[in-house]
C-alpha positions as CSV (number, residue, x, y, z in Angstrom):
1,M,60.3,-27.8,-115.3
2,K,60.4,-29.9,-112.2
3,G,61.4,-28.0,-109.1
4,Q,60.4,-24.6,-110.4
5,V,57.7,-22.5,-108.8
6,A,55.1,-21.0,-111.1
7,N,55.1,-17.7,-109.1
8,P,58.5,-17.3,-107.6
9,G,57.8,-13.8,-106.2
10,G,54.7,-15.1,-104.3
11,R,51.4,-13.3,-104.2
12,P,51.9,-9.6,-104.8
13,K,51.5,-7.4,-101.8
14,R,48.5,-5.1,-101.7
15,H,49.0,-1.6,-100.3
16,I,46.3,-1.2,-97.7
17,G,47.3,2.3,-96.6
18,D,46.6,3.5,-93.1
19,L,43.9,1.0,-92.2
20,S,43.1,2.6,-88.8
21,R,42.5,6.0,-90.5
22,E,40.1,4.3,-93.0
23,A,38.3,2.5,-90.2
24,R,37.8,5.7,-88.3
25,H,35.5,6.9,-91.1
26,Y,33.0,4.3,-89.9
27,A,33.3,4.9,-86.2
28,R,30.0,6.7,-85.9
29,L,28.2,4.0,-87.9
30,A,29.9,1.3,-85.7
31,L,28.8,3.0,-82.5
32,D,25.3,3.5,-83.7
33,T,25.1,-0.2,-84.7
34,L,26.4,-1.3,-81.2
35,V,23.8,0.9,-79.5
36,K,21.0,-0.5,-81.8
37,I,22.2,-4.1,-80.9
38,C,22.2,-3.1,-77.2
39,R,18.7,-2.0,-77.4
40,T,17.0,-4.5,-79.7
41,G,19.4,-7.5,-80.2
42,M,19.3,-11.0,-78.8
43,E,20.5,-11.3,-75.2
44,R,24.0,-12.6,-76.0
45,N,24.5,-9.9,-78.7
46,K,23.4,-7.3,-76.2
47,L,26.1,-8.3,-73.8
48,T,28.8,-8.2,-76.5
49,A,27.6,-4.9,-77.8
50,A,27.5,-3.4,-74.3
51,R,31.0,-4.6,-73.5
52,E,32.3,-3.1,-76.8
53,L,30.6,0.2,-76.0
54,L,32.1,0.3,-72.5
55,D,35.5,-0.7,-73.8
56,R,35.5,2.2,-76.3
57,G,34.1,4.7,-73.8
58,Y,36.2,3.9,-70.8
59,G,38.9,1.6,-72.1
60,R,39.3,-2.0,-71.2
61,P,39.5,-2.8,-67.5
62,V,43.0,-2.7,-66.0
63,Q,44.3,-6.1,-64.9
64,S,46.8,-5.7,-62.2
65,I,48.9,-8.4,-60.6
66,D,50.5,-7.9,-57.2
67,M,54.1,-8.7,-58.2
68,L,55.5,-7.9,-54.8
69,A,57.4,-11.0,-53.9
70,A,60.0,-9.7,-51.4
71,G,62.1,-8.3,-54.2
72,K,62.9,-11.7,-55.6
73,K,62.6,-13.2,-59.1
74,L,60.0,-16.0,-59.4
75,S,62.9,-18.4,-59.9
76,E,64.3,-17.4,-56.5
77,L,61.1,-18.0,-54.5
78,S,60.8,-21.0,-52.2
79,P,58.0,-23.5,-52.8
80,A,56.0,-22.0,-49.9
81,E,56.4,-18.4,-51.4
82,L,55.4,-19.7,-54.8
83,A,52.3,-21.3,-53.3
84,A,51.3,-18.1,-51.5
85,F,51.9,-16.1,-54.7
86,E,49.7,-18.5,-56.7
87,A,47.0,-18.3,-54.1
88,R,47.0,-14.5,-54.4
89,L,46.7,-14.8,-58.2
90,M,43.8,-17.2,-57.9
91,T,42.0,-14.9,-55.4
92,A,42.5,-11.9,-57.7
93,A,41.2,-13.9,-60.7
94,A,38.1,-15.0,-58.7
95,D,37.4,-11.3,-57.8
96,D,37.5,-10.4,-61.5
97,V,34.7,-12.8,-62.6
98,E,32.2,-10.9,-64.8
99,P,28.7,-10.1,-63.4
100,A,25.8,-12.3,-64.6
101,Q,24.7,-11.4,-68.1
102,G,21.2,-10.4,-66.8
103,D,22.7,-8.0,-64.3
104,L,24.7,-6.1,-66.9
105,L,21.7,-5.9,-69.3
106,R,19.4,-4.6,-66.5
107,T,21.8,-1.7,-66.0
108,L,21.5,-0.8,-69.7
109,Q,17.8,-0.5,-69.7
């Protein structure tokens, strides 16, 4: 009939279970694969693998923002205070630029 849906309940939901627990069974294989790519892969893959290994070993780098703005909300800042705050953010972002790919790869060898 017109206006009726062929599958009113939609696609049946699949029970995945605890996906993180299942994924942990392959952690050693995944780490071994990343190390192999780091040692023998193409340059861009080496960088990605190195980053992944470091993230897993040390956690992702903390990104902090200096939110000290004289105890005011952003909406309460003057145009000059907003400009100064934006300048501090831009300076912090420039300091966080990643090292050149070659520099990182040399440290792995």
